[in-house]
C-alpha positions as CSV (number, residue, x, y, z in Angstrom):
1,X,18.3,-79.2,-27.0
2,X,17.6,-79.2,-30.7
3,X,15.8,-82.5,-31.5
4,X,16.5,-84.4,-34.6
5,X,13.4,-85.1,-36.7
6,X,13.2,-87.7,-39.5
7,X,10.4,-87.0,-42.0
8,X,9.4,-90.2,-43.9
9,X,7.3,-88.9,-46.9
10,X,7.6,-89.8,-50.6
11,X,5.6,-87.0,-51.8
12,X,7.8,-84.0,-52.6
13,X,5.1,-81.2,-51.8
14,X,4.0,-83.0,-48.4
15,X,7.9,-83.4,-47.5
16,X,8.5,-79.9,-48.0
17,X,5.6,-78.8,-46.0
18,X,6.6,-81.1,-43.3
19,X,10.4,-80.0,-43.3
20,X,9.4,-76.3,-43.3
21,X,7.1,-76.9,-40.2
22,X,9.9,-78.7,-38.3
23,X,12.3,-75.9,-39.1
24,X,9.9,-73.2,-37.9
25,X,9.5,-75.3,-34.6
26,X,13.1,-75.1,-34.3
27,X,13.8,-78.9,-35.1
28,X,16.9,-80.4,-37.0
29,X,15.3,-82.4,-39.9
30,X,16.3,-85.1,-42.4
31,X,14.2,-86.9,-45.0
32,X,13.5,-90.5,-46.1
33,X,11.2,-91.2,-49.0
34,X,10.6,-94.9,-48.5
35,X,10.0,-97.2,-45.5
36,X,13.3,-98.9,-46.2
37,X,15.3,-95.7,-46.2
38,X,13.5,-94.7,-43.0
39,X,14.5,-97.9,-41.1
40,X,18.2,-97.5,-42.3
41,X,18.4,-93.9,-41.2
42,X,16.9,-94.8,-37.8
43,X,19.8,-97.1,-37.1
44,X,22.4,-94.6,-38.4
45,X,21.2,-91.1,-38.1
46,X,19.4,-91.9,-34.7
47,X,16.6,-89.3,-34.9
48,X,14.8,-88.5,-31.8
49,X,11.3,-88.7,-33.5
50,X,9.8,-89.7,-36.7
51,X,6.9,-88.1,-38.8
52,X,5.8,-91.0,-40.8
53,X,3.4,-91.0,-43.7
54,X,1.1,-94.3,-43.9
55,X,1.2,-94.9,-47.7
56,X,4.8,-95.4,-48.6
57,X,6.3,-97.2,-51.4
58,X,7.8,-100.7,-50.3
59,X,7.5,-101.1,-46.7
60,X,4.3,-99.0,-45.6
61,X,4.1,-96.7,-42.7
62,X,2.2,-99.2,-40.4
63,X,4.7,-101.8,-41.2
64,X,7.6,-99.4,-40.4
65,X,6.0,-98.6,-37.1
66,X,5.5,-102.1,-36.3
67,X,9.0,-103.0,-37.0
68,X,10.5,-100.3,-34.8
69,X,8.2,-101.2,-31.9
70,X,9.3,-104.7,-31.9
71,X,13.1,-103.6,-31.8
72,X,14.8,-102.6,-28.5
73,X,16.4,-99.8,-30.5
74,X,13.3,-98.4,-31.8
75,X,10.6,-99.0,-29.3
76,X,11.2,-95.9,-27.4
77,X,11.4,-93.6,-30.4
78,X,8.5,-91.0,-30.6
79,X,6.4,-91.5,-33.6
80,X,3.8,-89.5,-35.2
81,X,1.8,-90.6,-38.3
82,X,0.9,-87.8,-40.7
83,X,-1.4,-89.2,-43.3
84,X,-4.3,-88.5,-45.8
85,X,-6.1,-91.5,-44.6
86,X,-9.0,-90.0,-42.4
87,X,-11.2,-93.2,-42.0
88,X,-11.6,-94.5,-38.4
89,X,-10.2,-97.7,-39.4
90,X,-7.1,-96.2,-40.6
91,X,-6.6,-94.0,-37.6
92,X,-7.2,-97.1,-35.1
93,X,-4.8,-99.3,-37.2
94,X,-2.1,-96.5,-36.7
95,X,-2.4,-96.6,-33.0
96,X,-2.6,-100.3,-33.1
97,X,0.6,-100.3,-34.9
98,X,2.3,-98.3,-32.0
99,X,2.2,-94.7,-33.2
100,X,2.1,-92.0,-30.5
101,X,-0.2,-89.8,-32.4
102,X,-1.9,-89.3,-35.7
103,X,-2.5,-86.1,-37.7
104,X,-4.6,-86.0,-41.0
105,X,-3.7,-84.0,-44.0
106,X,-4.0,-81.3,-44.9
107,X,-2.5,-80.0,-41.4
108,X,-1.8,-76.7,-39.8
109,X,1.9,-76.4,-39.1
110,X,1.4,-74.9,-35.6
111,X,-0.8,-77.9,-34.7
112,X,1.9,-80.4,-35.8
113,X,4.6,-78.5,-33.9
114,X,2.3,-78.4,-30.9
115,X,1.7,-82.0,-30.9
116,X,5.5,-83.0,-31.5
117,X,6.4,-80.9,-28.6
118,X,3.7,-82.6,-26.5
119,X,5.1,-86.2,-27.4
120,X,8.8,-85.2,-27.0
121,X,7.9,-83.8,-23.5
122,X,6.5,-87.3,-22.5
123,X,9.4,-89.2,-23.7
124,X,12.3,-86.8,-22.9
125,X,11.0,-84.8,-19.8
126,X,13.9,-84.3,-17.3
127,X,11.8,-84.2,-14.3
128,X,11.5,-88.0,-14.4
129,X,15.3,-88.8,-14.0
130,X,15.9,-91.1,-11.4
131,X,12.3,-91.8,-10.4
132,X,11.0,-95.3,-10.0
133,X,7.4,-96.0,-9.4
134,X,6.4,-99.2,-7.7
135,X,3.0,-100.7,-7.0
136,X,2.7,-104.4,-6.0
137,X,5.1,-106.4,-8.4
138,X,5.0,-103.6,-10.9
139,X,8.0,-101.1,-11.2
140,X,8.4,-98.4,-13.6
141,X,11.8,-96.5,-14.1
142,X,11.3,-93.2,-15.8
143,X,14.8,-92.4,-16.7
144,X,15.5,-95.7,-18.1
145,X,11.9,-96.1,-19.8
146,X,11.8,-99.6,-18.3
147,X,9.1,-101.6,-16.8
148,X,9.4,-104.9,-14.7
149,X,6.8,-107.2,-13.2
150,X,8.3,-109.4,-10.4
151,X,11.9,-108.5,-11.7
152,X,11.0,-109.4,-15.2
153,X,11.4,-106.9,-18.0
154,X,7.9,-106.0,-20.0
155,X,8.5,-104.4,-23.5
156,X,5.8,-101.6,-23.7
157,X,5.1,-99.1,-26.5
158,X,5.3,-95.4,-25.7
159,X,1.7,-95.0,-25.2
160,X,1.3,-97.9,-23.1
161,X,4.3,-96.6,-21.0
162,X,2.4,-93.4,-20.8
163,X,-0.9,-94.8,-19.5
164,X,0.9,-97.1,-16.9
165,X,2.9,-94.1,-15.7
166,X,-0.1,-91.8,-15.1
167,X,-2.1,-94.6,-13.6
168,X,0.7,-95.7,-11.1
169,X,1.3,-92.0,-10.1
170,X,-2.4,-91.7,-9.6
171,X,-3.0,-95.2,-8.1
172,X,-6.1,-95.8,-6.4
173,X,-7.9,-92.9,-8.3
174,X,-10.6,-93.4,-11.0
175,X,-9.2,-91.8,-14.2
176,X,-11.8,-91.0,-17.0
177,X,-11.1,-92.0,-20.6
178,X,-10.9,-88.4,-21.7
179,X,-8.4,-87.6,-18.9
180,X,-6.0,-90.4,-20.0
181,X,-6.4,-89.3,-23.7
182,X,-5.6,-85.9,-23.0
183,X,-2.7,-86.8,-20.6
184,X,-1.1,-89.4,-22.9
185,X,-1.9,-88.1,-26.2
186,X,-1.8,-84.5,-25.3
187,X,-5.1,-83.3,-27.0
188,X,-8.7,-83.8,-26.6
189,X,-10.3,-85.9,-29.6
190,X,-13.6,-87.5,-28.6
191,X,-13.7,-89.9,-31.5
192,X,-10.4,-91.4,-30.4
193,X,-11.3,-92.1,-27.0
194,X,-12.0,-96.0,-27.6
195,X,-8.3,-96.2,-28.5
196,X,-7.8,-95.9,-24.8
197,X,-9.6,-99.3,-24.3
198,X,-7.4,-101.1,-27.0
199,X,-4.2,-99.9,-25.4
200,X,-5.4,-100.8,-21.9
201,X,-6.2,-104.3,-23.1
202,X,-2.8,-104.7,-24.5
203,X,-1.2,-103.4,-21.5
204,X,-3.1,-105.7,-19.1
205,X,-2.1,-108.6,-21.2
206,X,1.6,-107.7,-21.1
207,X,1.4,-107.1,-17.4
208,X,0.0,-110.6,-16.8
209,X,-1.8,-111.2,-13.6
210,X,-0.5,-108.0,-12.1
211,X,-2.3,-106.2,-15.0
212,X,-5.6,-108.1,-15.0
213,X,-5.8,-107.6,-11.2
214,X,-4.6,-103.9,-10.8
215,X,-6.0,-102.3,-13.9
216,X,-9.6,-102.2,-13.1
217,X,-12.4,-101.0,-15.4
218,X,-14.8,-98.5,-14.0
219,X,-18.0,-99.0,-16.2
220,X,-19.1,-95.9,-18.5
221,X,-16.2,-93.8,-17.0
222,X,-12.7,-95.0,-17.1
223,X,-10.0,-97.1,-15.2
224,X,-8.2,-97.3,-11.9
225,X,-5.0,-98.7,-10.9
226,X,-5.4,-100.5,-7.7
227,X,-2.8,-100.1,-5.1
228,X,-4.4,-102.6,-2.8
């Protein structure tokens, strides 16, 4: 399958580098130079993934990400922010908005393609078709990318869905923050392990009583999804 990648970048030089990297990786690409144009193309061109700059004219990248994650049509689209902003606060803000990964400029094309493939595998892997995980009142349908608690649908971001999936698959086991980061984000980056805590807190809140009861913190190590 040749995935469709929407590059959202207002800098001509950066856009050319991103498009070239995507083409080297075998992807079909299209380009938007503003947040408004990106949102329009998401609904019309229907890309399989976005590469999104943070600093855009008009609607910035963080706001584009937030809008997509709050819309049923955009919440399950993989998204990687590629930005010159390297401060910890900028990176955490990107993840808080709902991005699946964050790559700082300048970047290596091979690293970008590797991260794109890792995120795409998590979203579109075929081995999950038809599989439904159930623990207590929580059910997770891998093929439909749907989560329910007691029969009621729960909207999750891609990262929250990935965290819940791996914890439910390994329910009862203690999983380290580093393991969760590598499994869900697809790479090791010690400075970002605290983003796990932020995503876990939101996941607990969205799952309600089931989340607070089943997602247990193991001090100084990680988390456990209780199956008891």
